[in-house]
Predicted model as a PDB file, atoms N, CA, C, CB and O in Angstrom, pLDDT in the B-factor column:
MODEL        1                                                                  
ATOM      1  N   UNK A   1      12.226  -2.880   2.716  1.00 94.00           N  
ATOM      2  CA  UNK A   1      10.905  -2.951   2.125  1.00 94.00           C  
ATOM      3  C   UNK A   1       9.897  -2.319   3.096  1.00 94.00           C  
ATOM      4  CB  UNK A   1      10.521  -4.428   1.793  1.00 94.00           C  
ATOM      5  O   UNK A   1      10.011  -2.470   4.312  1.00 94.00           O  
ATOM      6  N   UNK A   2       8.931  -1.622   2.545  1.00 95.00           N  
ATOM      7  CA  UNK A   2       7.913  -0.972   3.376  1.00 95.00           C  
ATOM      8  C   UNK A   2       6.844  -1.969   3.801  1.00 95.00           C  
ATOM      9  CB  UNK A   2       7.270   0.203   2.622  1.00 95.00           C  
ATOM     10  O   UNK A   2       6.792  -3.092   3.298  1.00 95.00           O  
ATOM     11  N   UNK A   3       5.997  -1.549   4.726  1.00 95.00           N  
ATOM     12  CA  UNK A   3       4.907  -2.427   5.148  1.00 95.00           C  
ATOM     13  C   UNK A   3       3.944  -2.679   3.988  1.00 95.00           C  
ATOM     14  CB  UNK A   3       4.153  -1.816   6.348  1.00 95.00           C  
ATOM     15  O   UNK A   3       3.376  -3.767   3.892  1.00 95.00           O  
ATOM     16  N   UNK A   4       3.752  -1.705   3.113  1.00 96.00           N  
ATOM     17  CA  UNK A   4       2.923  -1.933   1.921  1.00 96.00           C  
ATOM     18  C   UNK A   4       3.581  -2.961   1.013  1.00 96.00           C  
ATOM     19  CB  UNK A   4       2.689  -0.612   1.151  1.00 96.00           C  
ATOM     20  O   UNK A   4       2.917  -3.870   0.516  1.00 96.00           O  
ATOM     21  N   UNK A   5       4.868  -2.820   0.799  1.00 96.00           N  
ATOM     22  CA  UNK A   5       5.596  -3.781  -0.027  1.00 96.00           C  
ATOM     23  C   UNK A   5       5.529  -5.190   0.529  1.00 96.00           C  
ATOM     24  CB  UNK A   5       7.036  -3.360  -0.162  1.00 96.00           C  
ATOM     25  O   UNK A   5       5.341  -6.151  -0.217  1.00 96.00           O  
ATOM     26  N   UNK A   6       5.683  -5.315   1.847  1.00 95.00           N  
ATOM     27  CA  UNK A   6       5.588  -6.629   2.482  1.00 95.00           C  
ATOM     28  C   UNK A   6       4.192  -7.224   2.324  1.00 95.00           C  
ATOM     29  CB  UNK A   6       5.949  -6.528   3.966  1.00 95.00           C  
ATOM     30  O   UNK A   6       4.040  -8.415   2.053  1.00 95.00           O  
ATOM     31  N   UNK A   7       3.167  -6.376   2.497  1.00 96.00           N  
ATOM     32  CA  UNK A   7       1.795  -6.839   2.365  1.00 96.00           C  
ATOM     33  C   UNK A   7       1.521  -7.322   0.939  1.00 96.00           C  
ATOM     34  CB  UNK A   7       0.815  -5.721   2.747  1.00 96.00           C  
ATOM     35  O   UNK A   7       0.942  -8.391   0.746  1.00 96.00           O  
ATOM     36  N   UNK A   8       1.935  -6.544  -0.049  1.00 96.00           N  
ATOM     37  CA  UNK A   8       1.701  -6.925  -1.446  1.00 96.00           C  
ATOM     38  C   UNK A   8       2.457  -8.198  -1.807  1.00 96.00           C  
ATOM     39  CB  UNK A   8       2.117  -5.788  -2.387  1.00 96.00           C  
ATOM     40  O   UNK A   8       1.948  -9.040  -2.548  1.00 96.00           O  
ATOM     41  N   UNK A   9       3.666  -8.337  -1.284  1.00 96.00           N  
ATOM     42  CA  UNK A   9       4.446  -9.546  -1.536  1.00 96.00           C  
ATOM     43  C   UNK A   9       3.791 -10.755  -0.879  1.00 96.00           C  
ATOM     44  CB  UNK A   9       5.882  -9.378  -1.023  1.00 96.00           C  
ATOM     45  O   UNK A   9       3.673 -11.816  -1.493  1.00 96.00           O  
ATOM     46  N   UNK A  10       3.365 -10.589   0.374  1.00 95.00           N  
ATOM     47  CA  UNK A  10       2.721 -11.684   1.112  1.00 95.00           C  
ATOM     48  C   UNK A  10       1.459 -12.164   0.389  1.00 95.00           C  
ATOM     49  CB  UNK A  10       2.369 -11.231   2.549  1.00 95.00           C  
ATOM     50  O   UNK A  10       1.164 -13.359   0.363  1.00 95.00           O  
ATOM     51  N   UNK A  11       0.727 -11.229  -0.191  1.00 94.00           N  
ATOM     52  CA  UNK A  11      -0.513 -11.564  -0.900  1.00 94.00           C  
ATOM     53  C   UNK A  11      -0.272 -11.937  -2.360  1.00 94.00           C  
ATOM     54  CB  UNK A  11      -1.478 -10.398  -0.831  1.00 94.00           C  
ATOM     55  O   UNK A  11      -1.226 -12.198  -3.093  1.00 94.00           O  
ATOM     56  N   UNK A  12       0.991 -11.967  -2.792  1.00 96.00           N  
ATOM     57  CA  UNK A  12       1.363 -12.288  -4.178  1.00 96.00           C  
ATOM     58  C   UNK A  12       0.621 -11.414  -5.188  1.00 96.00           C  
ATOM     59  CB  UNK A  12       1.082 -13.761  -4.470  1.00 96.00           C  
ATOM     60  O   UNK A  12       0.069 -11.906  -6.172  1.00 96.00           O  
ATOM     61  N   UNK A  13       0.620 -10.118  -4.923  1.00 96.00           N  
ATOM     62  CA  UNK A  13      -0.088  -9.168  -5.771  1.00 96.00           C  
ATOM     63  C   UNK A  13       0.757  -8.824  -6.990  1.00 96.00           C  
ATOM     64  CB  UNK A  13      -0.443  -7.894  -4.983  1.00 96.00           C  
ATOM     65  O   UNK A  13       1.947  -8.532  -6.871  1.00 96.00           O  
ATOM     66  N   UNK A  14       0.132  -8.862  -8.162  1.00 96.00           N  
ATOM     67  CA  UNK A  14       0.776  -8.474  -9.411  1.00 96.00           C  
ATOM     68  C   UNK A  14       0.725  -6.954  -9.514  1.00 96.00           C  
ATOM     69  CB  UNK A  14       0.087  -9.150 -10.645  1.00 96.00           C  
ATOM     70  O   UNK A  14      -0.343  -6.375  -9.715  1.00 96.00           O  
ATOM     71  N   UNK A  15       1.865  -6.322  -9.378  1.00 95.00           N  
ATOM     72  CA  UNK A  15       1.913  -4.862  -9.348  1.00 95.00           C  
ATOM     73  C   UNK A  15       1.603  -4.235 -10.697  1.00 95.00           C  
ATOM     74  CB  UNK A  15       3.267  -4.405  -8.883  1.00 95.00           C  
ATOM     75  O   UNK A  15       1.110  -3.108 -10.747  1.00 95.00           O  
ATOM     76  N   UNK A  16       1.875  -4.928 -11.779  1.00 96.00           N  
ATOM     77  CA  UNK A  16       1.522  -4.410 -13.104  1.00 96.00           C  
ATOM     78  C   UNK A  16       0.004  -4.311 -13.224  1.00 96.00           C  
ATOM     79  CB  UNK A  16       2.102  -5.317 -14.230  1.00 96.00           C  
ATOM     80  O   UNK A  16      -0.516  -3.344 -13.781  1.00 96.00           O  
ATOM     81  N   UNK A  17      -0.704  -5.308 -12.702  1.00 97.00           N  
ATOM     82  CA  UNK A  17      -2.163  -5.282 -12.703  1.00 97.00           C  
ATOM     83  C   UNK A  17      -2.680  -4.136 -11.846  1.00 97.00           C  
ATOM     84  CB  UNK A  17      -2.726  -6.616 -12.200  1.00 97.00           C  
ATOM     85  O   UNK A  17      -3.614  -3.439 -12.242  1.00 97.00           O  
ATOM     86  N   UNK A  18      -2.081  -3.934 -10.676  1.00 97.00           N  
ATOM     87  CA  UNK A  18      -2.485  -2.838  -9.798  1.00 97.00           C  
ATOM     88  C   UNK A  18      -2.285  -1.509 -10.516  1.00 97.00           C  
ATOM     89  CB  UNK A  18      -1.684  -2.867  -8.471  1.00 97.00           C  
ATOM     90  O   UNK A  18      -3.140  -0.626 -10.449  1.00 97.00           O  
ATOM     91  N   UNK A  19      -1.171  -1.371 -11.189  1.00 97.00           N  
ATOM     92  CA  UNK A  19      -0.885  -0.146 -11.936  1.00 97.00           C  
ATOM     93  C   UNK A  19      -1.938   0.104 -13.011  1.00 97.00           C  
ATOM     94  CB  UNK A  19       0.505  -0.222 -12.572  1.00 97.00           C  
ATOM     95  O   UNK A  19      -2.440   1.220 -13.147  1.00 97.00           O  
ATOM     96  N   UNK A  20      -2.265  -0.920 -13.761  1.00 97.00           N  
ATOM     97  CA  UNK A  20      -3.290  -0.786 -14.821  1.00 97.00           C  
ATOM     98  C   UNK A  20      -4.641  -0.404 -14.236  1.00 97.00           C  
ATOM     99  CB  UNK A  20      -3.423  -2.101 -15.617  1.00 97.00           C  
ATOM    100  O   UNK A  20      -5.322   0.478 -14.760  1.00 97.00           O  
ATOM    101  N   UNK A  21      -5.027  -1.057 -13.164  1.00 97.00           N  
ATOM    102  CA  UNK A  21      -6.350  -0.813 -12.579  1.00 97.00           C  
ATOM    103  C   UNK A  21      -6.468   0.534 -11.877  1.00 97.00           C  
ATOM    104  CB  UNK A  21      -6.680  -1.904 -11.603  1.00 97.00           C  
ATOM    105  O   UNK A  21      -7.541   1.138 -11.864  1.00 97.00           O  
ATOM    106  N   UNK A  22      -5.377   1.004 -11.298  1.00 97.00           N  
ATOM    107  CA  UNK A  22      -5.445   2.213 -10.481  1.00 97.00           C  
ATOM    108  C   UNK A  22      -4.969   3.474 -11.187  1.00 97.00           C  
ATOM    109  CB  UNK A  22      -4.643   2.019  -9.249  1.00 97.00           C  
ATOM    110  O   UNK A  22      -5.358   4.583 -10.821  1.00 97.00           O  
ATOM    111  N   UNK A  23      -4.134   3.301 -12.192  1.00 98.00           N  
ATOM    112  CA  UNK A  23      -3.519   4.463 -12.828  1.00 98.00           C  
ATOM    113  C   UNK A  23      -2.274   4.932 -12.095  1.00 98.00           C  
ATOM    114  CB  UNK A  23      -4.514   5.593 -12.911  1.00 98.00           C  
ATOM    115  O   UNK A  23      -1.655   5.917 -12.496  1.00 98.00           O  
ATOM    116  N   UNK A  24      -1.898   4.238 -11.022  1.00 98.00           N  
ATOM    117  CA  UNK A  24      -0.661   4.542 -10.297  1.00 98.00           C  
ATOM    118  C   UNK A  24       0.484   3.893 -11.080  1.00 98.00           C  
ATOM    119  CB  UNK A  24      -0.712   4.018  -8.790  1.00 98.00           C  
ATOM    120  O   UNK A  24       0.443   2.697 -11.367  1.00 98.00           O  
ATOM    121  N   UNK A  25       1.483   4.671 -11.417  1.00 97.00           N  
ATOM    122  CA  UNK A  25       2.576   4.139 -12.236  1.00 97.00           C  
ATOM    123  C   UNK A  25       3.320   3.021 -11.499  1.00 97.00           C  
ATOM    124  CB  UNK A  25       3.556   5.267 -12.619  1.00 97.00           C  
ATOM    125  O   UNK A  25       3.335   2.963 -10.269  1.00 97.00           O  
ATOM    126  N   UNK A  26       3.930   2.146 -12.283  1.00 96.00           N  
ATOM    127  CA  UNK A  26       4.717   1.075 -11.681  1.00 96.00           C  
ATOM    128  C   UNK A  26       5.901   1.641 -10.914  1.00 96.00           C  
ATOM    129  CB  UNK A  26       5.202   0.098 -12.752  1.00 96.00           C  
ATOM    130  O   UNK A  26       6.314   1.073  -9.903  1.00 96.00           O  
ATOM    131  N   UNK A  27       6.453   2.762 -11.387  1.00 97.00           N  
ATOM    132  CA  UNK A  27       7.563   3.396 -10.674  1.00 97.00           C  
ATOM    133  C   UNK A  27       7.099   3.882  -9.295  1.00 97.00           C  
ATOM    134  CB  UNK A  27       8.136   4.579 -11.500  1.00 97.00           C  
ATOM    135  O   UNK A  27       7.807   3.719  -8.302  1.00 97.00           O  
ATOM    136  N   UNK A  28       5.907   4.478  -9.248  1.00 98.00           N  
ATOM    137  CA  UNK A  28       5.370   4.950  -7.966  1.00 98.00           C  
ATOM    138  C   UNK A  28       5.094   3.769  -7.045  1.00 98.00           C  
ATOM    139  CB  UNK A  28       4.078   5.776  -8.181  1.00 98.00           C  
ATOM    140  O   UNK A  28       5.414   3.836  -5.858  1.00 98.00           O  
ATOM    141  N   UNK A  29       4.516   2.698  -7.552  1.00 97.00           N  
ATOM    142  CA  UNK A  29       4.269   1.510  -6.743  1.00 97.00           C  
ATOM    143  C   UNK A  29       5.580   0.941  -6.202  1.00 97.00           C  
ATOM    144  CB  UNK A  29       3.526   0.446  -7.564  1.00 97.00           C  
ATOM    145  O   UNK A  29       5.644   0.485  -5.061  1.00 97.00           O  
ATOM    146  N   UNK A  30       6.612   0.972  -7.023  1.00 96.00           N  
ATOM    147  CA  UNK A  30       7.917   0.494  -6.588  1.00 96.00           C  
ATOM    148  C   UNK A  30       8.444   1.366  -5.455  1.00 96.00           C  
ATOM    149  CB  UNK A  30       8.909   0.479  -7.763  1.00 96.00           C  
ATOM    150  O   UNK A  30       8.974   0.845  -4.473  1.00 96.00           O  
ATOM    151  N   UNK A  31       8.307   2.684  -5.577  1.00 97.00           N  
ATOM    152  CA  UNK A  31       8.726   3.589  -4.500  1.00 97.00           C  
ATOM    153  C   UNK A  31       7.952   3.299  -3.217  1.00 97.00           C  
ATOM    154  CB  UNK A  31       8.524   5.058  -4.920  1.00 97.00           C  
ATOM    155  O   UNK A  31       8.537   3.203  -2.138  1.00 97.00           O  
ATOM    156  N   UNK A  32       6.631   3.161  -3.346  1.00 97.00           N  
ATOM    157  CA  UNK A  32       5.788   2.910  -2.182  1.00 97.00           C  
ATOM    158  C   UNK A  32       6.125   1.585  -1.513  1.00 97.00           C  
ATOM    159  CB  UNK A  32       4.326   2.927  -2.582  1.00 97.00           C  
ATOM    160  O   UNK A  32       5.939   1.424  -0.307  1.00 97.00           O  
ATOM    161  N   UNK A  33       6.621   0.639  -2.302  1.00 96.00           N  
ATOM    162  CA  UNK A  33       6.929  -0.692  -1.784  1.00 96.00           C  
ATOM    163  C   UNK A  33       8.322  -0.810  -1.184  1.00 96.00           C  
ATOM    164  CB  UNK A  33       6.780  -1.698  -2.874  1.00 96.00           C  
ATOM    165  O   UNK A  33       8.573  -1.679  -0.349  1.00 96.00           O  
ATOM    166  N   UNK A  34       9.220   0.061  -1.607  1.00 96.00           N  
ATOM    167  CA  UNK A  34      10.613  -0.137  -1.194  1.00 96.00           C  
ATOM    168  C   UNK A  34      11.240   1.016  -0.423  1.00 96.00           C  
ATOM    169  CB  UNK A  34      11.432  -0.398  -2.384  1.00 96.00           C  
ATOM    170  O   UNK A  34      12.235   0.808   0.271  1.00 96.00           O  
ATOM    171  N   UNK A  35      10.699   2.215  -0.520  1.00 97.00           N  
ATOM    172  CA  UNK A  35      11.331   3.380   0.090  1.00 97.00           C  
ATOM    173  C   UNK A  35      10.523   3.857   1.296  1.00 97.00           C  
ATOM    174  CB  UNK A  35      11.478   4.516  -0.941  1.00 97.00           C  
ATOM    175  O   UNK A  35       9.418   4.378   1.144  1.00 97.00           O  
ATOM    176  N   UNK A  36      11.075   3.677   2.481  1.00 94.00           N  
ATOM    177  CA  UNK A  36      10.380   4.033   3.721  1.00 94.00           C  
ATOM    178  C   UNK A  36      10.037   5.517   3.814  1.00 94.00           C  
ATOM    179  CB  UNK A  36      11.224   3.644   4.905  1.00 94.00           C  
ATOM    180  O   UNK A  36       9.087   5.887   4.504  1.00 94.00           O  
ATOM    181  N   UNK A  37      10.795   6.367   3.133  1.00 96.00           N  
ATOM    182  CA  UNK A  37      10.536   7.807   3.221  1.00 96.00           C  
ATOM    183  C   UNK A  37       9.451   8.278   2.255  1.00 96.00           C  
ATOM    184  CB  UNK A  37      11.810   8.571   2.953  1.00 96.00           C  
ATOM    185  O   UNK A  37       9.025   9.431   2.320  1.00 96.00           O  
ATOM    186  N   UNK A  38       9.002   7.396   1.361  1.00 96.00           N  
ATOM    187  CA  UNK A  38       7.929   7.745   0.433  1.00 96.00           C  
ATOM    188  C   UNK A  38       6.597   7.685   1.167  1.00 96.00           C  
ATOM    189  CB  UNK A  38       7.923   6.796  -0.799  1.00 96.00           C  
ATOM    190  O   UNK A  38       6.277   6.683   1.806  1.00 96.00           O  
ATOM    191  N   UNK A  39       5.833   8.750   1.073  1.00 96.00           N  
ATOM    192  CA  UNK A  39       4.554   8.840   1.771  1.00 96.00           C  
ATOM    193  C   UNK A  39       3.424   8.283   0.902  1.00 96.00           C  
ATOM    194  CB  UNK A  39       4.258  10.300   2.162  1.00 96.00           C  
ATOM    195  O   UNK A  39       3.270   8.662  -0.259  1.00 96.00           O  
ATOM    196  N   UNK A  40       2.657   7.396   1.475  1.00 96.00           N  
ATOM    197  CA  UNK A  40       1.488   6.811   0.824  1.00 96.00           C  
ATOM    198  C   UNK A  40       0.296   7.725   1.043  1.00 96.00           C  
ATOM    199  CB  UNK A  40       1.197   5.384   1.365  1.00 96.00           C  
ATOM    200  O   UNK A  40      -0.076   8.010   2.181  1.00 96.00           O  
ATOM    201  N   UNK A  41      -0.301   8.182  -0.047  1.00 97.00           N  
ATOM    202  CA  UNK A  41      -1.470   9.055   0.065  1.00 97.00           C  
ATOM    203  C   UNK A  41      -2.725   8.198   0.268  1.00 97.00           C  
ATOM    204  CB  UNK A  41      -1.615   9.959  -1.202  1.00 97.00           C  
ATOM    205  O   UNK A  41      -2.774   7.034  -0.130  1.00 97.00           O  
ATOM    206  N   UNK A  42      -3.727   8.801   0.891  1.00 97.00           N  
ATOM    207  CA  UNK A  42      -4.978   8.091   1.179  1.00 97.00           C  
ATOM    208  C   UNK A  42      -5.648   7.613  -0.102  1.00 97.00           C  
ATOM    209  CB  UNK A  42      -5.936   8.991   1.964  1.00 97.00           C  
ATOM    210  O   UNK A  42      -6.175   6.501  -0.139  1.00 97.00           O  
ATOM    211  N   UNK A  43      -5.639   8.432  -1.157  1.00 98.00           N  
ATOM    212  CA  UNK A  43      -6.282   8.022  -2.403  1.00 98.00           C  
ATOM    213  C   UNK A  43      -5.560   6.835  -3.030  1.00 98.00           C  
ATOM    214  CB  UNK A  43      -6.326   9.191  -3.389  1.00 98.00           C  
ATOM    215  O   UNK A  43      -6.200   5.973  -3.633  1.00 98.00           O  
ATOM    216  N   UNK A  44      -4.236   6.777  -2.895  1.00 98.00           N  
ATOM    217  CA  UNK A  44      -3.478   5.647  -3.426  1.00 98.00           C  
ATOM    218  C   UNK A  44      -3.811   4.376  -2.653  1.00 98.00           C  
ATOM    219  CB  UNK A  44      -1.965   5.930  -3.365  1.00 98.00           C  
ATOM    220  O   UNK A  44      -4.031   3.323  -3.251  1.00 98.00           O  
ATOM    221  N   UNK A  45      -3.848   4.471  -1.334  1.00 98.00           N  
ATOM    222  CA  UNK A  45      -4.187   3.314  -0.509  1.00 98.00           C  
ATOM    223  C   UNK A  45      -5.568   2.785  -0.872  1.00 98.00           C  
ATOM    224  CB  UNK A  45      -4.132   3.679   0.982  1.00 98.00           C  
ATOM    225  O   UNK A  45      -5.764   1.577  -1.008  1.00 98.00           O  
ATOM    226  N   UNK A  46      -6.516   3.689  -1.028  1.00 98.00           N  
ATOM    227  CA  UNK A  46      -7.887   3.295  -1.353  1.00 98.00           C  
ATOM    228  C   UNK A  46      -7.951   2.594  -2.713  1.00 98.00           C  
ATOM    229  CB  UNK A  46      -8.810   4.523  -1.347  1.00 98.00           C  
ATOM    230  O   UNK A  46      -8.586   1.548  -2.844  1.00 98.00           O  
ATOM    231  N   UNK A  47      -7.299   3.168  -3.716  1.00 98.00           N  
ATOM    232  CA  UNK A  47      -7.313   2.569  -5.051  1.00 98.00           C  
ATOM    233  C   UNK A  47      -6.611   1.216  -5.077  1.00 98.00           C  
ATOM    234  CB  UNK A  47      -6.656   3.506  -6.052  1.00 98.00           C  
ATOM    235  O   UNK A  47      -7.072   0.291  -5.745  1.00 98.00           O  
ATOM    236  N   UNK A  48      -5.501   1.096  -4.354  1.00 98.00           N  
ATOM    237  CA  UNK A  48      -4.793  -0.186  -4.293  1.00 98.00           C  
ATOM    238  C   UNK A  48      -5.680  -1.245  -3.659  1.00 98.00           C  
ATOM    239  CB  UNK A  48      -3.476  -0.048  -3.501  1.00 98.00           C  
ATOM    240  O   UNK A  48      -5.750  -2.373  -4.148  1.00 98.00           O  
ATOM    241  N   UNK A  49      -6.355  -0.892  -2.579  1.00 98.00           N  
ATOM    242  CA  UNK A  49      -7.259  -1.841  -1.918  1.00 98.00           C  
ATOM    243  C   UNK A  49      -8.369  -2.283  -2.866  1.00 98.00           C  
ATOM    244  CB  UNK A  49      -7.866  -1.215  -0.648  1.00 98.00           C  
ATOM    245  O   UNK A  49      -8.689  -3.469  -2.937  1.00 98.00           O  
ATOM    246  N   UNK A  50      -8.952  -1.344  -3.586  1.00 97.00           N  
ATOM    247  CA  UNK A  50     -10.001  -1.705  -4.543  1.00 97.00           C  
ATOM    248  C   UNK A  50      -9.451  -2.621  -5.635  1.00 97.00           C  
ATOM    249  CB  UNK A  50     -10.613  -0.440  -5.173  1.00 97.00           C  
ATOM    250  O   UNK A  50     -10.106  -3.585  -6.031  1.00 97.00           O  
ATOM    251  N   UNK A  51      -8.250  -2.319  -6.117  1.00 97.00           N  
ATOM    252  CA  UNK A  51      -7.653  -3.100  -7.200  1.00 97.00           C  
ATOM    253  C   UNK A  51      -7.370  -4.540  -6.794  1.00 97.00           C  
ATOM    254  CB  UNK A  51      -6.374  -2.445  -7.661  1.00 97.00           C  
ATOM    255  O   UNK A  51      -7.455  -5.446  -7.624  1.00 97.00           O  
ATOM    256  N   UNK A  52      -7.033  -4.760  -5.526  1.00 97.00           N  
ATOM    257  CA  UNK A  52      -6.724  -6.124  -5.077  1.00 97.00           C  
ATOM    258  C   UNK A  52      -7.889  -6.753  -4.322  1.00 97.00           C  
ATOM    259  CB  UNK A  52      -5.484  -6.117  -4.190  1.00 97.00           C  
ATOM    260  O   UNK A  52      -7.760  -7.820  -3.721  1.00 97.00           O  
ATOM    261  N   UNK A  53      -9.028  -6.067  -4.369  1.00 97.00           N  
ATOM    262  CA  UNK A  53     -10.279  -6.595  -3.845  1.00 97.00           C  
ATOM    263  C   UNK A  53     -10.223  -6.924  -2.347  1.00 97.00           C  
ATOM    264  CB  UNK A  53     -10.660  -7.826  -4.614  1.00 97.00           C  
ATOM    265  O   UNK A  53     -10.625  -8.003  -1.911  1.00 97.00           O  
ATOM    266  N   UNK A  54      -9.713  -5.958  -1.579  1.00 96.00           N  
ATOM    267  CA  UNK A  54      -9.764  -6.091  -0.126  1.00 96.00           C  
ATOM    268  C   UNK A  54     -10.383  -4.827   0.456  1.00 96.00           C  
ATOM    269  CB  UNK A  54      -8.342  -6.342   0.470  1.00 96.00           C  
ATOM    270  O   UNK A  54     -10.453  -3.791  -0.205  1.00 96.00           O  
ATOM    271  N   UNK A  55     -10.826  -4.929   1.686  1.00 97.00           N  
ATOM    272  CA  UNK A  55     -11.386  -3.781   2.390  1.00 97.00           C  
ATOM    273  C   UNK A  55     -10.270  -2.763   2.631  1.00 97.00           C  
ATOM    274  CB  UNK A  55     -12.051  -4.216   3.738  1.00 97.00           C  
ATOM    275  O   UNK A  55      -9.227  -3.114   3.182  1.00 97.00           O  
ATOM    276  N   UNK A  56     -10.476  -1.515   2.227  1.00 97.00           N  
ATOM    277  CA  UNK A  56      -9.438  -0.498   2.447  1.00 97.00           C  
ATOM    278  C   UNK A  56      -9.009  -0.393   3.911  1.00 97.00           C  
ATOM    279  CB  UNK A  56      -9.936   0.853   1.971  1.00 97.00           C  
ATOM    280  O   UNK A  56      -7.851  -0.081   4.191  1.00 97.00           O  
ATOM    281  N   UNK A  57      -9.915  -0.647   4.837  1.00 97.00           N  
ATOM    282  CA  UNK A  57      -9.554  -0.593   6.259  1.00 97.00           C  
ATOM    283  C   UNK A  57      -8.549  -1.685   6.614  1.00 97.00           C  
ATOM    284  CB  UNK A  57     -10.807  -0.730   7.136  1.00 97.00           C  
ATOM    285  O   UNK A  57      -7.675  -1.469   7.454  1.00 97.00           O  
ATOM    286  N   UNK A  58      -8.661  -2.843   5.991  1.00 96.00           N  
ATOM    287  CA  UNK A  58      -7.705  -3.923   6.234  1.00 96.00           C  
ATOM    288  C   UNK A  58      -6.311  -3.495   5.785  1.00 96.00           C  
ATOM    289  CB  UNK A  58      -8.138  -5.216   5.499  1.00 96.00           C  
ATOM    290  O   UNK A  58      -5.329  -3.712   6.496  1.00 96.00           O  
ATOM    291  N   UNK A  59      -6.230  -2.894   4.620  1.00 96.00           N  
ATOM    292  CA  UNK A  59      -4.939  -2.428   4.117  1.00 96.00           C  
ATOM    293  C   UNK A  59      -4.401  -1.305   4.999  1.00 96.00           C  
ATOM    294  CB  UNK A  59      -5.066  -1.950   2.657  1.00 96.00           C  
ATOM    295  O   UNK A  59      -3.208  -1.273   5.303  1.00 96.00           O  
ATOM    296  N   UNK A  60      -5.255  -0.404   5.402  1.00 96.00           N  
ATOM    297  CA  UNK A  60      -4.859   0.703   6.273  1.00 96.00           C  
ATOM    298  C   UNK A  60      -4.290   0.172   7.595  1.00 96.00           C  
ATOM    299  CB  UNK A  60      -6.063   1.636   6.543  1.00 96.00           C  
ATOM    300  O   UNK A  60      -3.236   0.619   8.048  1.00 96.00           O  
ATOM    301  N   UNK A  61      -4.988  -0.774   8.198  1.00 95.00           N  
ATOM    302  CA  UNK A  61      -4.514  -1.358   9.466  1.00 95.00           C  
ATOM    303  C   UNK A  61      -3.164  -2.048   9.295  1.00 95.00           C  
ATOM    304  CB  UNK A  61      -5.543  -2.361  10.009  1.00 95.00           C  
ATOM    305  O   UNK A  61      -2.285  -1.933  10.149  1.00 95.00           O  
ATOM    306  N   UNK A  62      -3.010  -2.759   8.195  1.00 94.00           N  
ATOM    307  CA  UNK A  62      -1.761  -3.497   7.963  1.00 94.00           C  
ATOM    308  C   UNK A  62      -0.591  -2.553   7.704  1.00 94.00           C  
ATOM    309  CB  UNK A  62      -1.925  -4.457   6.780  1.00 94.00           C  
ATOM    310  O   UNK A  62       0.494  -2.730   8.258  1.00 94.00           O  
ATOM    311  N   UNK A  63      -0.815  -1.561   6.869  1.00 94.00           N  
ATOM    312  CA  UNK A  63       0.268  -0.655   6.490  1.00 94.00           C  
ATOM    313  C   UNK A  63       0.702   0.239   7.651  1.00 94.00           C  
ATOM    314  CB  UNK A  63      -0.162   0.206   5.312  1.00 94.00           C  
ATOM    315  O   UNK A  63       1.880   0.571   7.780  1.00 94.00           O  
ATOM    316  N   UNK A  64      -0.255   0.623   8.491  1.00 93.00           N  
ATOM    317  CA  UNK A  64       0.056   1.546   9.586  1.00 93.00           C  
ATOM    318  C   UNK A  64      -0.065   0.896  10.956  1.00 93.00           C  
ATOM    319  CB  UNK A  64      -0.854   2.747   9.519  1.00 93.00           C  
ATOM    320  O   UNK A  64      -0.353   1.580  11.938  1.00 93.00           O  
ATOM    321  N   UNK A  65       0.149  -0.408  11.038  1.00 92.00           N  
ATOM    322  CA  UNK A  65      -0.031  -1.115  12.302  1.00 92.00           C  
ATOM    323  C   UNK A  65       0.940  -0.656  13.390  1.00 92.00           C  
ATOM    324  CB  UNK A  65       0.129  -2.594  12.081  1.00 92.00           C  
ATOM    325  O   UNK A  65       0.676  -0.865  14.574  1.00 92.00           O  
ATOM    326  N   UNK A  66       2.038  -0.045  13.014  1.00 89.00           N  
ATOM    327  CA  UNK A  66       2.994   0.424  14.004  1.00 89.00           C  
ATOM    328  C   UNK A  66       2.649   1.770  14.616  1.00 89.00           C  
ATOM    329  CB  UNK A  66       4.333   0.503  13.391  1.00 89.00           C  
ATOM    330  O   UNK A  66       3.295   2.200  15.571  1.00 89.00           O  
ATOM    331  N   UNK A  67       1.636   2.440  14.077  1.00 91.00           N  
ATOM    332  CA  UNK A  67       1.255   3.757  14.596  1.00 91.00           C  
ATOM    333  C   UNK A  67       0.457   3.617  15.884  1.00 91.00           C  
ATOM    334  CB  UNK A  67       0.441   4.536  13.552  1.00 91.00           C  
ATOM    335  O   UNK A  67      -0.506   2.854  15.958  1.00 91.00           O  
ATOM    336  N   UNK A  68       0.872   4.360  16.884  1.00 93.00           N  
ATOM    337  CA  UNK A  68       0.170   4.367  18.167  1.00 93.00           C  
ATOM    338  C   UNK A  68       0.067   5.810  18.645  1.00 93.00           C  
ATOM    339  CB  UNK A  68       0.904   3.472  19.228  1.00 93.00           C  
ATOM    340  O   UNK A  68       0.896   6.650  18.296  1.00 93.00           O  
ATOM    341  N   UNK A  69      -0.952   6.087  19.442  1.00 93.00           N  
ATOM    342  CA  UNK A  69      -1.050   7.390  20.067  1.00 93.00           C  
ATOM    343  C   UNK A  69       0.030   7.531  21.112  1.00 93.00           C  
ATOM    344  CB  UNK A  69      -2.432   7.602  20.684  1.00 93.00           C  
ATOM    345  O   UNK A  69       0.332   6.573  21.822  1.00 93.00           O  
ATOM    346  N   UNK A  70       0.627   8.727  21.221  1.00 93.00           N  
ATOM    347  CA  UNK A  70       1.642   8.904  22.258  1.00 93.00           C  
ATOM    348  C   UNK A  70       1.005   8.853  23.634  1.00 93.00           C  
ATOM    349  CB  UNK A  70       2.391  10.230  22.066  1.00 93.00           C  
ATOM    350  O   UNK A  70      -0.147   9.249  23.813  1.00 93.00           O  
ATOM    351  N   UNK A  71       1.749   8.373  24.587  1.00 89.00           N  
ATOM    352  CA  UNK A  71       1.243   8.317  25.961  1.00 89.00           C  
ATOM    353  C   UNK A  71       1.336   9.694  26.572  1.00 89.00           C  
ATOM    354  CB  UNK A  71       2.028   7.286  26.815  1.00 89.00           C  
ATOM    355  O   UNK A  71       2.289  10.435  26.331  1.00 89.00           O  
ATOM    356  N   UNK A  72       0.331  10.032  27.368  1.00 74.00           N  
ATOM    357  CA  UNK A  72       0.321  11.338  28.039  1.00 74.00           C  
ATOM    358  C   UNK A  72       1.341  11.423  29.124  1.00 74.00           C  
ATOM    359  CB  UNK A  72      -1.027  11.629  28.611  1.00 74.00           C  
ATOM    360  O   UNK A  72       1.457  12.457  29.782  1.00 74.00           O  
TER     361      UNK A  72                                                      
ENDMDL                                                                          
END                                                                             
């Protein structure tokens, strides 16, 4: 499961509702939630955050919390 999938599960988010509100298909949401190689686009992240009524920055931090700048 991806970090987005874990976040949505932890928050008990109804993915059908997210799909209706955002226009992102349920199949795409399923890919984003379960397939690590699927890339989450910025517009999708923003729409998902709006649909579940959270600050997009909170979702961004949670989904990409493992990203760090390389050490020089």
